N, CA, C and O atoms as CSV, one atom per row, in Angstrom:
chain,resi,resn,atom,element,x,y,z
A,1,VAL,N,N,16.092,8.605,-25.296
A,1,VAL,CA,C,15.275,8.207,-26.252
A,1,VAL,C,C,14.296,8.060,-25.173
A,1,VAL,O,O,13.234,8.682,-25.170
A,2,GLN,N,N,14.833,6.809,-23.780
A,2,GLN,CA,C,13.944,6.216,-23.330
A,2,GLN,C,C,12.431,7.459,-22.445
A,2,GLN,O,O,11.274,7.050,-22.546
A,3,LYS,N,N,12.648,8.600,-21.818
A,3,LYS,CA,C,12.181,9.005,-21.568
A,3,LYS,C,C,11.157,9.606,-23.046
A,3,LYS,O,O,10.230,10.321,-22.665
A,4,GLU,N,N,11.176,9.540,-23.572
A,4,GLU,CA,C,10.573,10.124,-25.134
A,4,GLU,C,C,9.467,8.983,-25.145
A,4,GLU,O,O,8.303,9.339,-24.960
A,5,GLN,N,N,9.734,7.693,-25.340
A,5,GLN,CA,C,9.393,6.367,-25.628
A,5,GLN,C,C,8.321,6.107,-24.562
A,5,GLN,O,O,7.157,6.134,-24.963
A,6,VAL,N,N,8.601,5.794,-22.916
A,6,VAL,CA,C,7.256,6.909,-21.993
A,6,VAL,C,C,6.548,7.504,-22.353
A,6,VAL,O,O,5.351,7.268,-22.519
A,7,ASN,N,N,7.216,8.542,-22.584
A,7,ASN,CA,C,5.750,9.437,-22.808
A,7,ASN,C,C,4.696,8.900,-23.863
A,7,ASN,O,O,3.524,8.958,-23.493
A,8,ASP,N,N,4.886,8.512,-24.818
A,8,ASP,CA,C,4.888,8.057,-26.053
A,8,ASP,C,C,3.227,6.872,-25.703
A,8,ASP,O,O,2.058,6.966,-26.077
A,9,LEU,N,N,4.012,5.808,-24.781
A,9,LEU,CA,C,2.985,4.513,-24.038
A,9,LEU,C,C,2.333,5.857,-23.237
A,9,LEU,O,O,1.645,6.368,-24.121
A,10,ARG,N,N,2.228,6.472,-22.348
A,10,ARG,CA,C,1.572,7.297,-21.705
A,10,ARG,C,C,0.398,7.760,-22.654
A,10,ARG,O,O,-0.752,7.321,-22.663
A,11,LYS,N,N,0.903,8.670,-23.391
A,11,LYS,CA,C,-0.109,9.121,-24.208
A,11,LYS,C,C,-1.145,7.810,-24.785
A,11,LYS,O,O,-2.342,7.718,-24.509
A,12,ARG,N,N,-0.439,6.935,-25.564
A,12,ARG,CA,C,-1.440,5.453,-26.013
A,12,ARG,C,C,-2.042,5.002,-25.093
A,12,ARG,O,O,-2.989,4.305,-25.456
A,13,LEU,N,N,-1.847,5.135,-23.475
A,13,LEU,CA,C,-2.451,4.166,-22.508
A,13,LEU,C,C,-3.384,5.316,-21.989
A,13,LEU,O,O,-4.283,5.123,-21.170
A,14,ASP,N,N,-3.171,6.175,-22.382
A,14,ASP,CA,C,-4.596,7.435,-22.208
A,14,ASP,C,C,-5.722,7.248,-23.022
A,14,ASP,O,O,-6.771,6.905,-22.478
A,15,ALA,N,N,-5.679,7.422,-24.294
A,15,ALA,CA,C,-6.169,7.595,-25.307
A,15,ALA,C,C,-6.450,5.988,-24.932
A,15,ALA,O,O,-7.416,6.075,-24.174
A,16,LEU,N,N,-6.180,4.819,-25.034
A,16,LEU,CA,C,-7.163,3.809,-24.887
A,16,LEU,C,C,-8.228,3.796,-23.605
A,16,LEU,O,O,-9.370,3.355,-23.726
A,17,THR,N,N,-7.731,4.307,-22.434
A,17,THR,CA,C,-8.074,4.412,-21.138
A,17,THR,C,C,-9.738,4.921,-21.782
A,17,THR,O,O,-10.806,4.310,-21.743
A,18,SER,N,N,-9.392,6.293,-22.362
A,18,SER,CA,C,-10.620,7.009,-22.709
A,18,SER,C,C,-11.247,6.397,-24.284
A,18,SER,O,O,-12.082,7.138,-24.803
A,19,SER,N,N,-10.974,5.407,-24.873
A,19,SER,CA,C,-11.573,4.911,-25.772
A,19,SER,C,C,-12.816,3.686,-25.227
A,19,SER,O,O,-13.943,3.545,-25.702
A,20,PHE,N,N,-12.366,3.130,-24.426
A,20,PHE,CA,C,-12.263,2.287,-23.715
A,20,PHE,C,C,-13.566,2.580,-22.424
A,20,PHE,O,O,-14.498,1.957,-21.917
A,21,ASP,N,N,-13.006,3.745,-22.333
A,21,ASP,CA,C,-14.326,4.223,-20.793
A,21,ASP,C,C,-14.343,3.678,-19.944
A,21,ASP,O,O,-15.443,3.364,-19.490
A,22,ILE,N,N,-13.019,3.229,-19.204
A,22,ILE,CA,C,-12.480,2.670,-18.064
A,22,ILE,C,C,-13.392,2.864,-17.239
A,22,ILE,O,O,-14.317,2.150,-16.850
A,23,ASP,N,N,-12.787,4.789,-16.778
A,23,ASP,CA,C,-12.821,4.970,-15.448
A,23,ASP,C,C,-14.625,4.825,-15.717
A,23,ASP,O,O,-15.107,3.835,-15.167
A,24,SER,N,N,-15.316,5.439,-16.258
A,24,SER,CA,C,-16.938,5.426,-15.970
A,24,SER,C,C,-17.372,3.908,-15.905
A,24,SER,O,O,-18.482,3.608,-15.466
A,25,LYS,N,N,-16.163,2.624,-16.506
A,25,LYS,CA,C,-17.035,1.960,-16.073
A,25,LYS,C,C,-16.292,1.040,-14.572
A,25,LYS,O,O,-16.564,-0.111,-14.231
A,26,LEU,N,N,-15.531,1.788,-14.051
A,26,LEU,CA,C,-15.206,1.651,-13.109
A,26,LEU,C,C,-15.971,2.140,-11.733
A,26,LEU,O,O,-15.910,1.544,-10.658
A,27,GLU,N,N,-16.582,3.148,-11.951
A,27,GLU,CA,C,-17.630,3.677,-11.190
A,27,GLU,C,C,-18.757,3.121,-11.271
A,27,GLU,O,O,-19.418,3.245,-10.240
A,28,SER,N,N,-19.309,2.479,-12.199
A,28,SER,CA,C,-20.498,1.659,-12.557
A,28,SER,C,C,-20.682,0.580,-11.736
A,28,SER,O,O,-21.701,0.184,-11.170
A,29,ILE,N,N,-18.664,-0.185,-11.752
A,29,ILE,CA,C,-18.593,-1.396,-11.292
A,29,ILE,C,C,-19.238,-0.938,-9.873
A,29,ILE,O,O,-20.410,-1.283,-9.718
A,30,LYS,N,N,-18.509,-0.061,-8.605
A,30,LYS,CA,C,-18.639,0.349,-7.554
A,30,LYS,C,C,-20.379,0.557,-7.331
A,30,LYS,O,O,-20.885,0.169,-6.278
A,31,GLU,N,N,-21.052,1.067,-8.189
A,31,GLU,CA,C,-22.470,1.339,-7.766
A,31,GLU,C,C,-23.643,0.118,-7.980
A,31,GLU,O,O,-24.781,-0.007,-7.527
A,32,GLU,N,N,-22.956,-0.575,-8.735
A,32,GLU,CA,C,-23.933,-2.329,-9.009
A,32,GLU,C,C,-23.149,-2.828,-7.967
A,32,GLU,O,O,-23.759,-3.837,-7.616
A,33,GLU,N,N,-22.279,-2.731,-7.353
A,33,GLU,CA,C,-22.091,-3.804,-6.079
A,33,GLU,C,C,-22.843,-2.848,-5.282
A,33,GLU,O,O,-23.912,-3.247,-4.819
A,34,ALA,N,N,-22.651,-2.227,-5.155
A,34,ALA,CA,C,-23.361,-1.927,-3.928
A,34,ALA,C,C,-24.795,-1.945,-3.655
A,34,ALA,O,O,-25.390,-1.776,-2.591
A,35,ILE,N,N,-25.265,-2.203,-4.928
A,35,ILE,CA,C,-26.863,-2.552,-5.054
A,35,ILE,C,C,-26.474,-3.650,-4.394
A,35,ILE,O,O,-26.653,-3.455,-3.192
A,36,THR,N,N,-26.046,-4.666,-4.595
A,36,THR,CA,C,-25.760,-6.042,-4.774
A,36,THR,C,C,-25.711,-6.346,-2.697
A,36,THR,O,O,-26.129,-7.329,-2.085
A,37,HIS,N,N,-25.171,-5.321,-2.245
A,37,HIS,CA,C,-25.349,-5.595,-0.707
A,37,HIS,C,C,-26.863,-5.167,-0.333
A,37,HIS,O,O,-27.200,-5.445,0.817
A,38,GLN,N,N,-27.523,-4.725,-0.900
A,38,GLN,CA,C,-28.541,-4.393,-0.230
A,38,GLN,C,C,-29.354,-5.752,0.063
A,38,GLN,O,O,-29.148,-6.766,-0.605
A,39,PRO,N,N,-30.598,-5.683,1.450
A,39,PRO,CA,C,-30.820,-6.843,1.407
A,39,PRO,C,C,-32.181,-7.849,0.789
A,39,PRO,O,O,-32.489,-8.994,1.120
A,40,ASP,N,N,-32.631,-7.202,0.083
A,40,ASP,CA,C,-33.873,-7.537,-1.234
A,40,ASP,C,C,-32.864,-8.021,-2.654
A,40,ASP,O,O,-33.305,-8.252,-3.780
A,41,PHE,N,N,-31.638,-8.078,-2.285
A,41,PHE,CA,C,-31.048,-8.350,-3.860
A,41,PHE,C,C,-31.754,-9.162,-3.914
A,41,PHE,O,O,-32.920,-8.802,-4.078
A,42,TRP,N,N,-31.562,-10.291,-3.840
A,42,TRP,CA,C,-31.880,-11.679,-4.266
A,42,TRP,C,C,-33.506,-11.521,-4.227
A,42,TRP,O,O,-34.036,-12.631,-4.224
A,43,ASN,N,N,-34.170,-10.752,-4.205
A,43,ASN,CA,C,-35.581,-10.846,-4.117
A,43,ASN,C,C,-36.067,-11.614,-5.819
A,43,ASN,O,O,-36.905,-12.503,-5.966
A,44,ASP,N,N,-35.513,-11.159,-6.573
A,44,ASP,CA,C,-35.529,-11.099,-8.154
A,44,ASP,C,C,-34.239,-11.875,-8.607
A,44,ASP,O,O,-33.191,-11.305,-8.911
A,45,PRO,N,N,-34.407,-13.099,-8.618
A,45,PRO,CA,C,-33.122,-13.977,-9.026
A,45,PRO,C,C,-32.431,-13.727,-10.329
A,45,PRO,O,O,-31.257,-13.651,-10.692
A,46,LYS,N,N,-33.714,-13.619,-10.946
A,46,LYS,CA,C,-33.266,-13.331,-12.810
A,46,LYS,C,C,-32.684,-11.852,-12.716
A,46,LYS,O,O,-31.782,-11.762,-13.549
A,47,LYS,N,N,-32.794,-11.075,-12.264
A,47,LYS,CA,C,-32.693,-9.839,-12.100
A,47,LYS,C,C,-31.327,-9.565,-11.368
A,47,LYS,O,O,-30.418,-8.776,-11.626
A,48,ALA,N,N,-31.508,-10.529,-10.323
A,48,ALA,CA,C,-29.775,-10.486,-9.467
A,48,ALA,C,C,-28.554,-10.923,-10.452
A,48,ALA,O,O,-27.465,-10.374,-10.620
A,49,GLU,N,N,-29.030,-11.948,-10.970
A,49,GLU,CA,C,-28.269,-12.978,-11.919
A,49,GLU,C,C,-27.383,-12.136,-12.747
A,49,GLU,O,O,-26.157,-12.082,-12.839
A,50,ALA,N,N,-28.444,-11.428,-13.384
A,50,ALA,CA,C,-28.220,-10.699,-14.828
A,50,ALA,C,C,-27.322,-9.058,-14.490
A,50,ALA,O,O,-26.717,-8.305,-15.253
A,51,LEU,N,N,-27.526,-9.010,-13.380
A,51,LEU,CA,C,-26.839,-7.648,-12.808
A,51,LEU,C,C,-24.961,-8.677,-12.522
A,51,LEU,O,O,-23.859,-8.571,-13.062
A,52,LEU,N,N,-25.269,-9.161,-11.917
A,52,LEU,CA,C,-23.855,-9.696,-11.256
A,52,LEU,C,C,-22.745,-10.371,-12.730
A,52,LEU,O,O,-21.524,-10.353,-12.882
A,53,LYS,N,N,-24.018,-10.978,-13.710
A,53,LYS,CA,C,-22.960,-11.004,-14.965
A,53,LYS,C,C,-22.374,-9.631,-16.070
A,53,LYS,O,O,-21.427,-9.606,-16.855
A,54,GLU,N,N,-23.702,-8.272,-15.605
A,54,GLU,CA,C,-22.769,-7.350,-16.196
A,54,GLU,C,C,-21.472,-7.050,-15.074
A,54,GLU,O,O,-20.342,-6.905,-15.538
A,55,ILE,N,N,-21.589,-7.005,-14.295
A,55,ILE,CA,C,-20.317,-6.337,-13.026
A,55,ILE,C,C,-19.349,-7.502,-13.609
A,55,ILE,O,O,-18.300,-6.901,-13.374
A,56,GLN,N,N,-19.016,-8.438,-14.058
A,56,GLN,CA,C,-17.924,-9.436,-14.397
A,56,GLN,C,C,-17.672,-8.382,-15.609
A,56,GLN,O,O,-16.793,-7.522,-15.547
A,57,LEU,N,N,-18.790,-8.594,-17.034
A,57,LEU,CA,C,-17.953,-8.416,-17.838
A,57,LEU,C,C,-17.245,-7.462,-17.987
A,57,LEU,O,O,-16.160,-7.542,-18.564
A,58,LYS,N,N,-17.862,-6.052,-17.348
A,58,LYS,CA,C,-17.298,-4.600,-16.726
A,58,LYS,C,C,-15.905,-5.261,-16.114
A,58,LYS,O,O,-14.889,-4.964,-16.743
A,59,LYS,N,N,-15.761,-6.004,-15.118
A,59,LYS,CA,C,-14.556,-6.105,-14.585
A,59,LYS,C,C,-13.488,-6.630,-15.618
A,59,LYS,O,O,-12.306,-6.288,-15.631
A,60,LYS,N,N,-14.155,-7.609,-16.571
A,60,LYS,CA,C,-13.061,-7.829,-17.168
A,60,LYS,C,C,-12.326,-7.283,-18.220
A,60,LYS,O,O,-11.266,-7.809,-18.557
A,61,TRP,N,N,-12.830,-6.138,-18.864
A,61,TRP,CA,C,-12.830,-4.950,-19.503
A,61,TRP,C,C,-11.492,-4.392,-18.822
A,61,TRP,O,O,-10.454,-4.224,-19.461
A,62,THR,N,N,-11.624,-4.133,-17.497
A,62,THR,CA,C,-11.025,-3.056,-16.849
A,62,THR,C,C,-9.993,-3.653,-15.437
A,62,THR,O,O,-9.130,-2.857,-15.064
A,63,ILE,N,N,-10.060,-4.612,-14.906
A,63,ILE,CA,C,-9.080,-4.959,-13.547
A,63,ILE,C,C,-8.536,-6.477,-14.365
A,63,ILE,O,O,-7.452,-6.790,-13.874
A,64,GLU,N,N,-8.891,-7.287,-15.240
A,64,GLU,CA,C,-8.369,-8.685,-16.041
A,64,GLU,C,C,-7.063,-8.084,-17.031
A,64,GLU,O,O,-6.440,-8.853,-17.764
């Protein structure tokens, strides 16, 4: 019974992962964080802050 329960939980986790598109969000976080390390990142403070907020929102869905 335990093995069946584990398999069921894995299927549920896979379904949730794909429905929330977590893999895509994680990749997007990496790409956007790379942008924040560019020397001209803070040249447009409003745009920079918006990007940082977007990253934080994606992290809430994926990491926390």
